[in-house]
C-alpha positions in Angstrom: 46.6 183.9 101.7 50.2 184.0 100.6 52.1 180.8 99.7 54.4 181.3 103.0 51.0 181.4 105.0 50.0 178.3 103.4 53.0 176.6 104.1 52.9 177.4 107.7 49.1 175.8 107.8 50.5 172.7 106.0 53.4 172.2 108.3 50.9 172.9 111.3 48.5 170.1 110.1 51.4 167.7 109.3 53.0 168.4 113.1 49.5 167.4 114.2 49.0 164.4 112.1 52.5 162.9 112.9 52.1 163.4 116.7 48.6 161.5 116.4 50.2 158.8 114.3 53.1 158.4 116.4 50.8 158.3 119.6 48.5 155.8 118.3 51.2 153.4 116.9 51.7 152.2 120.5 48.4 150.7 120.0 50.1 148.1 118.2 52.2 147.2 121.0 49.6 147.4 123.4 47.3 145.1 121.2 49.8 142.4 121.2 50.3 142.5 124.8 46.6 142.4 125.7 45.7 139.9 123.0 48.8 137.6 124.5 47.4 138.1 127.9 44.0 137.2 126.7 45.2 133.7 125.2 47.2 133.1 128.2 44.5 134.0 130.9 41.8 131.9 128.8 44.0 128.8 127.7 46.5 128.7 130.5 44.1 129.6 133.5 40.4 129.1 132.2 39.8 132.9 132.7 38.3 135.2 130.4 37.0 138.9 130.4 34.8 139.9 127.6 36.1 143.6 128.2 39.7 142.9 127.7 38.8 140.9 124.5 36.9 143.9 123.2 39.6 146.3 124.3 41.5 144.8 121.4 38.7 145.4 118.9 38.8 149.0 120.2 42.4 149.6 120.1 42.4 148.0 116.3 39.7 150.5 115.1 41.6 153.2 116.7 45.0 152.4 115.3 43.3 152.0 111.7 40.6 154.8 111.9 43.1 157.2 113.5 46.0 156.1 111.3 44.5 156.6 108.3 45.4 160.3 107.8 49.2 159.4 108.9 49.5 157.1 106.3 48.2 159.6 103.8 50.8 162.1 105.5 53.7 159.8 104.7 52.4 158.7 101.3 52.2 155.0 102.3 48.8 154.5 100.9 48.1 152.0 98.2 48.8 153.4 94.9 48.8 152.0 91.3 52.0 154.0 90.2 52.6 152.1 86.8 52.6 155.9 85.3 52.8 157.7 88.3 56.3 156.8 89.4 57.7 158.1 86.0 56.2 161.2 86.2 57.9 164.5 86.9 57.2 166.4 90.5 55.0 168.6 88.8 52.9 166.0 87.1 52.7 164.0 90.4 51.4 167.1 92.1 48.7 167.4 89.4 47.6 164.0 90.0 47.5 164.3 94.0 45.9 167.4 93.7 43.2 166.2 91.3 42.9 163.0 93.2 42.5 165.0 96.5 39.8 167.2 95.2 37.7 164.6 93.2 38.2 161.3 95.2 39.6 162.2 98.8 37.1 165.1 99.7 34.0 163.6 98.3 34.6 160.3 99.8 35.2 161.6 103.1 32.4 164.0 102.8 30.0 160.8 101.9 31.5 158.7 104.9 31.0 161.6 107.3 27.3 162.3 105.9 25.9 159.1 106.2 27.7 158.0 109.1 26.6 161.1 111.2 23.0 160.3 112.2 24.3 156.4 113.0 26.9 158.0 115.5 24.4 160.6 116.9 21.9 157.8 117.3 24.7 155.7 119.4 25.3 158.7 121.5 21.6 159.4 122.6 21.3 155.8 123.4 24.9 155.6 125.0 25.3 152.4 123.5 27.1 149.9 125.3 28.5 146.5 124.3 25.9 143.5 123.5 27.9 141.3 125.6 27.6 141.1 129.4 30.9 142.5 130.9 31.7 144.1 127.6 33.0 147.7 127.1 30.2 150.2 128.0 31.3 152.6 125.2 30.3 151.9 121.8 29.2 155.2 121.1 33.1 156.1 121.4 33.7 153.4 119.0 31.5 154.8 116.6 32.7 158.2 116.9 35.7 157.1 114.8 33.2 157.0 111.8 33.2 160.9 112.0 36.6 161.5 113.3 38.4 159.2 110.6 37.0 161.6 107.6 37.4 164.7 109.4 41.4 163.8 110.1 41.5 162.5 106.3 40.3 166.0 105.0 42.6 167.6 107.4 45.5 165.7 106.2 44.0 166.1 102.5 44.4 170.2 103.0 47.7 169.8 103.9 48.4 167.5 100.9 46.5 170.2 98.6 48.9 172.9 99.9 51.8 170.5 99.2 50.8 170.3 95.5 49.8 173.6 95.1 53.2 174.7 96.4 54.9 172.5 94.1 53.3 173.3 90.9 54.0 176.9 92.0 57.8 175.8 92.3 58.1 177.0 95.7 59.0 173.6 97.0 59.9 170.5 95.1 58.4 167.0 95.9 57.1 167.7 99.3 
């Protein structure tokens, strides 16, 4: 594939991850609203719904598990950059490329591989909440264990392409 073709693939992946990140960012506001409602109903009116309380956990999980790839896309992940910040764009690209290939991809593969049976077992049972009145979709929540590493690998591919283009001097500091 040509460098121009790689650039188009990177752009498509970035657009998808950005759209997903912007969509799930609304979960933050929704979580605040629902949690406030839970507190007001419980302590103000002595009314409680387990499903409403569990929905906050679900939204939190969706926010973090689906937002990880968006954070990587925006280069906002945690990094110890004592030396990295002083590197040239090409040297940064090499560090990111090596980190992506030797850390990100293997860790995501490990998470996916070891979570697969656990998630499939949950789907076979159509696992529900252990709480009476809870959300009957624990299997959907557990599916995030497979979706997150998949999205991270997808974003890792875009990052890898960006680093290849930077090293090849086709795009500076993507």
